[in-house]
C-alpha positions in Angstrom: -34.4 -66.6 134.5 -31.8 -65.0 132.3 -30.3 -68.4 131.4 -33.7 -69.8 130.4 -34.4 -66.9 128.1 -31.1 -67.2 126.4 -31.6 -71.0 125.9 -35.1 -70.3 124.4 -33.6 -67.7 122.1 -31.0 -70.1 120.7 -33.6 -72.8 120.1 -35.9 -70.3 118.4 -33.0 -69.1 116.1 -32.1 -72.7 115.2 -35.7 -73.5 114.3 -36.6 -70.2 112.6 -33.5 -70.0 110.3 -34.2 -73.3 108.4 -37.9 -72.5 108.2 -37.1 -69.0 106.8 -34.7 -70.3 104.2 -37.2 -72.8 103.0 -40.0 -70.2 102.7 -37.6 -67.8 100.9 -36.4 -70.5 98.4 -40.0 -71.5 97.7 -41.0 -67.9 97.0 -37.9 -67.3 94.8 -38.5 -70.3 92.7 -42.3 -70.2 92.2 -42.9 -66.5 92.4 -43.0 -64.5 89.1 -42.2 -60.8 89.0 -44.6 -58.6 87.1 -41.7 -56.4 85.8 -40.0 -59.3 83.8 -41.2 -59.8 80.2 -40.4 -62.5 77.7 -37.7 -61.5 75.1 -39.0 -61.2 71.5 -37.1 -63.2 68.9 -36.9 -62.3 65.2 -35.7 -64.5 62.3 -32.6 -63.4 60.5 -34.5 -63.3 57.2 -36.7 -60.4 58.6 -33.8 -58.2 59.6 -32.8 -55.3 57.4 -29.5 -55.4 55.5 -27.9 -52.9 57.9 -28.7 -55.1 61.0 -27.4 -58.2 59.2 -24.1 -56.5 58.4 -23.7 -55.5 62.0 -24.4 -59.0 63.3 -22.5 -61.1 60.7 -18.7 -61.0 60.1 -17.3 -60.7 56.6 -18.6 -63.5 54.4 -15.7 -65.7 53.3 -15.1 -66.2 49.6 -15.9 -69.9 49.6 -19.4 -69.0 50.7 -20.0 -66.3 48.1 -18.6 -68.2 45.2 -19.2 -72.0 44.8 -16.1 -72.3 42.6 -13.9 -71.6 45.6 -13.1 -74.3 48.1 -12.6 -73.9 51.9 -8.9 -74.5 52.7 -8.5 -74.4 56.4 -6.0 -77.3 56.2 -3.8 -75.1 53.9 -3.9 -72.2 56.3 -2.9 -74.6 59.1 0.0 -75.8 57.0 1.1 -72.3 56.2 0.9 -71.4 59.9 3.1 -74.3 61.0 5.6 -73.7 58.1 5.7 -69.9 58.4 8.7 -69.6 60.7 10.7 -71.5 58.1 9.1 -70.0 55.1 9.7 -66.5 56.4 13.4 -67.1 56.6 13.5 -68.6 53.1 11.5 -65.7 51.6 13.7 -63.2 53.3 16.8 -64.8 51.9 15.2 -64.8 48.5 14.3 -61.1 48.8 17.8 -60.3 49.9 19.5 -62.2 47.1 17.2 -60.5 44.6 17.4 -57.0 46.0 21.1 -56.7 46.7 22.1 -56.7 42.9 19.5 -54.0 42.3 20.9 -51.9 45.2 24.3 -52.3 43.7 23.2 -50.6 40.5 22.3 -47.4 42.4 25.5 -47.2 44.4 27.6 -44.4 43.0 24.6 -42.5 41.6 22.9 -39.5 43.3 25.8 -39.5 45.8 24.7 -42.8 47.2 27.6 -44.6 48.9 25.8 -47.7 50.2 22.4 -49.4 50.4 22.0 -52.4 52.7 19.4 -54.2 54.8 19.7 -53.2 58.5 16.8 -55.6 59.4 14.7 -57.9 57.3 11.8 -59.7 58.9 8.3 -60.5 57.7 6.9 -61.0 61.2 5.2 -63.9 62.8 1.8 -63.4 61.2 1.4 -65.7 58.1 -0.8 -64.9 55.1 -4.2 -66.6 55.0 -6.0 -68.2 52.0 -9.7 -67.2 52.1 -10.6 -69.6 49.2 -9.0 -71.7 46.5 -10.3 -72.4 43.0 -8.7 -75.2 40.9 -9.4 -75.1 37.1 -9.1 -78.2 34.9 -7.6 -77.7 31.4 -6.7 -80.0 28.5 -3.1 -78.9 28.8 -0.4 -80.6 30.9 -0.8 -78.2 33.7 -2.5 -77.4 37.0 -4.2 -74.0 37.4 -5.0 -72.7 40.9 -6.5 -69.3 41.9 -6.1 -68.6 45.6 -7.5 -65.5 47.3 -4.7 -64.3 49.6 -4.9 -61.8 52.4 -2.0 -60.8 54.6 -2.1 -58.3 57.4 1.5 -58.8 58.7 3.8 -57.2 61.1 7.0 -57.0 59.2 10.0 -55.0 60.2 12.1 -54.1 57.2 14.7 -51.5 57.6 17.0 -50.3 54.7 20.0 -48.1 55.5 21.0 -45.7 52.7 24.3 -43.8 53.1 24.2 -40.5 51.2 27.3 -38.3 51.4 28.4 -40.0 54.6 24.9 -39.5 56.1 23.1 -42.7 57.0 19.3 -42.6 56.4 17.1 -45.4 57.6 13.9 -46.3 55.8 11.5 -48.6 57.7 8.5 -50.5 56.2 5.8 -51.4 58.8 2.2 -52.5 58.9 2.1 -54.2 55.6 -1.3 -55.4 54.3 -1.7 -57.2 51.0 -4.9 -58.4 49.3 -4.3 -60.3 46.0 -5.9 -62.9 43.7 -3.1 -64.5 41.8 -3.3 -67.3 39.2 -0.7 -70.0 40.0 0.0 -72.5 37.2 2.2 -75.5 37.6 3.4 -76.5 34.1 4.3 -78.6 32.3 3.5 -81.6 34.4 6.4 -84.1 34.0 7.2 -87.6 35.4 10.1 -86.2 37.5 9.8 -85.0 41.2 8.3 -82.5 42.0 6.2 -83.4 38.8 6.1 -79.9 37.4 8.9 -77.9 35.7 7.8 -74.3 36.3 5.6 -72.2 38.5 3.9 -69.4 36.6 2.3 -66.6 38.7 0.1 -63.8 37.3 -2.4 -61.4 39.0 -6.0 -61.5 37.9 -6.7 -58.1 39.4 -4.6 -55.2 40.6 -3.6 -56.0 44.2 -4.4 -53.9 47.2 -1.2 -53.0 49.1 -1.2 -50.8 52.2 1.8 -50.1 54.4 3.6 -47.4 56.4 7.0 -45.9 55.7 9.1 -44.3 58.4 12.2 -42.2 57.4 14.4 -41.3 60.3 11.6 -42.4 62.6 9.0 -40.1 61.1 5.9 -41.5 59.2 6.1 -40.0 55.7 2.8 -41.5 54.7 1.1 -38.8 56.9 2.1 -36.2 54.3 -1.1 -35.0 52.5 -1.4 -36.5 49.0 1.7 -38.7 49.3 -0.2 -41.8 50.5 -2.6 -41.9 47.6 0.2 -41.2 45.1 2.4 -44.0 46.5 -0.6 -46.5 46.5 -1.5 -45.8 42.9 2.1 -45.9 41.8 2.7 -49.3 43.4 -0.5 -50.8 41.9 0.5 -49.5 38.5 4.1 -50.9 38.7 3.0 -54.3 40.0 0.2 -54.5 37.3 2.7 -53.6 34.6 4.9 -56.6 35.6 2.5 -59.3 36.6 -1.1 -58.4 35.7 -2.5 -61.2 33.5 -1.5 -62.1 30.7 1.9 -61.0 32.0 3.4 -63.4 34.5 6.4 -64.4 36.6 7.9 -67.7 35.8 9.9 -69.6 38.5 11.8 -72.6 37.2 11.7 -75.7 39.4 13.6 -78.2 37.3 16.5 -78.1 34.8 15.1 -77.7 31.3 17.4 -80.4 30.0 15.8 -83.0 32.3 12.2 -82.4 31.3 12.4 -81.1 27.8 10.2 -83.0 25.4 11.7 -82.5 21.9 9.2 -81.8 19.1 9.9 -82.0 15.4 11.6 -78.9 14.1 11.9 -79.8 10.4 11.8 -82.4 7.6 14.7 -84.2 6.1 14.1 -84.8 2.4 16.2 -87.8 1.2 16.5 -88.8 -2.4 18.1 -92.2 -2.9 19.6 -91.8 -6.4 21.9 -94.8 -7.1 24.4 -97.3 -5.8 27.6 -98.6 -7.5 29.8 -101.6 -7.2 27.8 -103.4 -4.6 28.8 -106.8 -3.2 27.9 -110.0 -5.1 25.6 -112.1 -3.0 23.8 -114.4 -5.5 25.2 -117.5 -7.1 25.1 -115.7 -10.5 27.4 -112.9 -9.2 24.6 -110.4 -8.7 22.4 -109.0 -5.8 18.8 -107.8 -5.2 19.5 -104.5 -3.3 17.2 -102.2 -1.4 17.9 -99.3 1.0 16.6 -98.7 4.5 16.7 -95.2 6.1 16.1 -94.0 9.7 17.2 -91.3 12.1 18.9 -91.9 15.3 16.8 -91.6 18.4 13.5 -92.4 16.6 11.3 -95.4 17.1 9.4 -94.9 13.8 9.6 -97.7 11.2 12.4 -97.3 8.7 11.8 -96.0 5.2 12.5 -98.5 2.5 13.2 -98.3 -1.2 11.9 -100.8 -3.8 14.0 -103.9 -4.5 16.1 -103.8 -7.7 16.5 -107.3 -9.0 19.9 -108.8 -10.2 22.1 -105.7 -10.3 25.2 -104.3 -8.6 24.6 -100.8 -9.8 20.9 -100.1 -9.0 19.1 -96.8 -9.9 16.3 -95.8 -7.5 15.6 -92.1 -7.7 13.1 -92.4 -4.9 12.3 -89.7 -2.4 11.5 -90.0 1.4 10.8 -87.6 4.2 11.8 -88.0 7.8 10.9 -85.7 10.7 13.9 -84.1 12.5 13.9 -83.3 16.3 17.5 -82.4 16.9 19.6 -81.6 13.8 22.7 -80.9 15.9 22.9 -84.5 17.3 20.8 -86.8 15.1 22.4 -89.0 12.5 20.9 -90.5 9.3 21.5 -94.2 9.3 21.7 -95.9 5.9 21.7 -99.6 5.4 21.7 -101.5 2.1 20.3 -105.0 2.1 20.2 -107.9 -0.4 16.7 -109.2 -0.6 16.2 -112.9 -0.3 13.0 -114.9 -0.8 13.8 -117.3 2.0 15.5 -116.4 5.3 16.9 -113.1 6.5 18.1 -110.4 4.2 21.9 -110.0 4.0 23.3 -106.5 4.7 25.5 -105.3 1.9 26.8 -102.2 3.7 26.0 -99.3 6.1 26.9 -95.7 6.6 25.8 -92.7 8.8 25.6 -89.1 8.0 25.4 -86.3 10.6 22.6 -83.8 10.0 24.6 -80.9 11.5 26.6 -80.6 8.3 23.5 -79.7 6.4 22.5 -76.1 5.7 18.8 -75.4 6.0 16.9 -75.3 2.7 20.0 -76.1 0.7 20.2 -79.2 -1.5 23.3 -81.3 -0.9 24.4 -84.4 -3.0 26.7 -86.8 -1.1 28.5 -90.0 -2.1 28.9 -92.4 0.8 31.3 -95.3 0.9 29.5 -98.3 2.3 31.0 -100.1 5.3 30.5 -103.4 6.9 30.0 -101.9 10.4 30.0 -98.1 11.1 31.0 -98.7 14.7 34.3 -100.5 13.8 37.4 -98.5 12.9 39.5 -100.5 10.4 42.0 -99.1 7.9 41.8 -102.1 5.6 38.0 -102.1 5.1 36.7 -104.2 2.2 35.2 -102.1 -0.5 31.4 -102.5 -0.5 30.4 -100.0 -3.1 29.1 -96.4 -2.9 25.6 -94.9 -2.4 24.6 -91.5 -3.8 22.0 -89.4 -1.9 20.5 -86.0 -2.3 19.7 -84.4 1.1 17.7 -81.3 1.9 16.8 -80.1 5.5 13.7 -77.9 5.6 12.8 -76.1 8.8 9.2 -75.8 10.1 7.7 -72.4 10.5 7.6 -70.9 13.9 4.7 -72.0 16.1 2.1 -69.4 17.0 0.1 -69.3 20.2 -3.2 -69.9 18.6 -5.0 -73.0 19.5 -8.5 -74.4 19.9 -9.9 -76.5 22.7 -12.0 -76.5 25.9 -10.1 -74.7 28.6 -13.0 -74.0 31.0 -13.0 -70.3 30.2 -9.3 -69.7 29.7 -8.5 -68.7 26.2 -5.6 -67.1 24.4 -6.6 -64.6 21.7 -4.9 -64.8 18.3 -3.1 -61.8 17.0 -3.7 -60.6 13.5 -0.2 -61.6 12.4 -0.6 -65.1 13.9 -3.8 -65.6 11.9 -2.2 -64.3 8.8 0.7 -66.7 9.2 -1.5 -69.7 10.0 -3.6 -68.9 6.9 -0.6 -69.2 4.7 -0.2 -72.8 5.8 -3.3 -73.7 3.7 -1.7 -72.8 0.4 -0.5 -76.3 -0.4 2.8 -76.5 1.4 3.9 -79.9 2.6 3.9 -80.5 6.3 3.8 -82.9 9.3 0.6 -83.9 11.1 1.3 -84.8 14.7 -1.4 -86.8 16.6 -0.8 -87.1 20.4 -3.3 -89.6 22.0 -3.0 -88.6 25.7 -5.7 -90.8 27.3 -9.3 -91.8 27.6 -12.0 -92.0 30.4 -14.9 -94.3 31.0 -14.2 -96.7 28.1 -16.0 -99.9 28.9 -16.2 -103.1 27.0 -18.8 -105.8 27.4 -16.3 -108.6 27.6 -12.9 -107.1 28.6 -11.1 -103.8 29.2 -7.5 -103.9 27.7 -7.7 -100.7 25.6 -5.4 -99.6 22.8 -5.9 -97.0 20.1 -5.9 -97.3 16.3 -5.1 -94.2 14.2 -6.3 -94.6 10.6 -5.5 -91.8 8.1 -5.3 -92.1 4.3 -5.1 -95.9 4.4 -2.2 -95.9 6.9 -2.9 -97.4 10.3 -0.9 -96.8 13.5 -1.4 -98.5 16.8 -0.7 -97.5 20.4 0.4 -99.8 23.2 -2.2 -101.9 25.0 -3.0 -101.2 28.7 -4.4 -104.0 30.8 -7.6 -103.9 32.9 -8.3 -100.2 33.0 -11.3 -98.0 32.0 -9.2 -94.8 32.2 -6.1 -95.5 30.1 -3.3 -93.0 29.7 -1.2 -93.7 26.6 0.5 -90.3 25.9 1.8 -91.5 22.6 2.5 -89.4 19.5 2.1 -90.5 15.9 3.3 -88.7 12.8 2.0 -88.4 9.2 4.2 -86.7 6.6 2.0 -85.1 3.9 2.6 -83.4 0.6 -0.3 -80.9 1.2 -2.5 -79.7 4.0 -5.3 -82.2 4.8 -8.1 -79.6 4.4 -10.7 -82.0 3.2 -9.6 -85.1 5.3 -10.8 -86.7 8.4 -8.7 -88.8 10.8 -10.3 -91.9 12.3 -9.5 -92.7 16.0 -10.8 -95.9 17.5 -10.4 -97.4 20.9 -10.1 -101.1 20.9 -9.8 -103.8 23.5 -8.0 -107.1 23.1 -8.4 -110.2 25.2 -5.0 -111.4 26.4 -6.0 -115.1 26.4 -7.5 -117.1 23.6 -11.2 -116.4 22.9 -13.6 -116.3 20.0 -14.3 -112.6 21.0 -10.6 -111.6 21.1 -11.2 -108.0 19.9 -13.9 -105.4 20.7 -14.5 -101.8 19.8 -14.9 -99.4 22.7 -15.9 -96.4 20.6 -14.5 -94.2 17.8 -14.4 -90.6 16.6 -13.8 -89.0 13.2 -12.0 -85.6 13.4 -12.1 -83.0 10.7 -8.6 -81.7 10.1 -9.5 -78.4 8.5 -9.5 -76.6 11.9 -6.1 -78.1 12.7 -4.6 -76.7 9.5 -6.1 -73.2 10.1 -5.3 -73.0 13.8 -2.0 -75.0 13.9 -3.1 -76.9 17.0 -6.2 -78.4 18.6 -6.2 -79.9 22.1 -9.5 -81.1 23.4 -11.6 -84.1 24.5 -14.0 -85.9 22.1 -17.0 -88.1 23.1 -16.6 -91.5 21.6 -19.3 -92.7 19.2 -20.9 -96.1 20.2 -19.7 -95.6 23.8 -22.0 -94.8 26.7 -19.7 -92.3 28.5 -16.4 -92.7 26.8 -14.2 -89.7 26.2 -10.8 -89.5 24.5 -8.2 -86.7 24.9 -6.3 -85.9 21.6 -3.9 -83.2 20.7 -3.4 -82.5 17.0 -0.7 -80.3 15.4 0.0 -79.2 11.9 3.5 -78.0 11.0 4.5 -76.7 7.6 7.9 -75.9 6.1 
């Protein structure tokens, strides 16, 4: 009987357990507790500002300001490069600081100052936004928002009267908004010559200082004093418009020489020239040019049938490097048919001239200035009057669209620029940098024509492009400032093969030169007339002696 009851108990347990689990699962799934209520949801727009500030993290700069771009890629780059950048920056800090330390050795009983440890830690700075500004200058302007909460360990050991004192810098935090300018842009790797850094606002710098292991920043009043002092010193050095310039390329490799003066040449006379005609006479004229220049040579008039011509003609040539440039003089015999025979040549170094002093020279004409021969045949003499006049110093005033960046003229600069309108001779420089969206109906091989006072200059032609970059400079030597003049700039296109429509105008612009004379320089873009979207970038300079 006991065995039967045990067997029935096992069978009942085996049947009742599955049935109980099934009923419990059914009640768990389909039953609803009266104590549970639905959660109420509320849109973010209905929350008060305090609740929003608690829910949301700090809004990044690229969200608050549409001018700033998100640069996660740059932060990733800095993070990967930081172990190497940290060592390079530390080496730079050490090389810069050690000469400064050496100046204090021997003063205030200081026997030695040295770095005991120099590390910027393993936490790199982050860029919370980057703004890139376009200008009309040959430069790239960037404004990053940098934040760095680092873990540096910088220990400086100072030995005073044989007692070594350690100063440790810890928990450094820097918030700064610098302006980084890469200029000028040049066709040499890394394609910019200098890095110019300036601060747009006073930076926030927070750190701790331990002296002999004790935190001196905990002293009442010292923390605020040190913070304000550092901000003031950094601002006095690098707050805009002050800047720190870091050269990247040797100046000699990227320097673009600009005219520094005008050489006045008066061709007076020549004597005892060679006889080239059948009648024992010649038809001489003189050609002048400076070494290193691609401008056309200056030419005198032709004097017919004489070996002792008198010219008394004046010419002006722009000078870029008076220490190395040479004046090349060639005398030719004019012929109606065939090439003109050269009667003689000579060179004159400009470095022998004294600025603003008139010098009369008599030159012996040679067959070839590059050949040294003691028995040179006499080819006559040429008398010149030379005067080298320096340009006035350039001022910083300029006009042009710089997207909000401007440089204010000083009173002295304006006064000096106004003196250039008094009638002094000068040099007008026209630099045609490039154009955008120039489109012809038949072809797009653009070049530029510069027309001023009846003189026409032409740039090189670029094939099959709507955004040409010429970067060519043209010069006009003038006797007086062009206050009432306009300069005509026209973009043309020329078909490279034969066609009835070989040339086509892509747009033009007429520029008043009064502003150039008053300001000294204008650098901006002009919308082309008779062009749908064409724009041309021109830099104009006026230099006076």
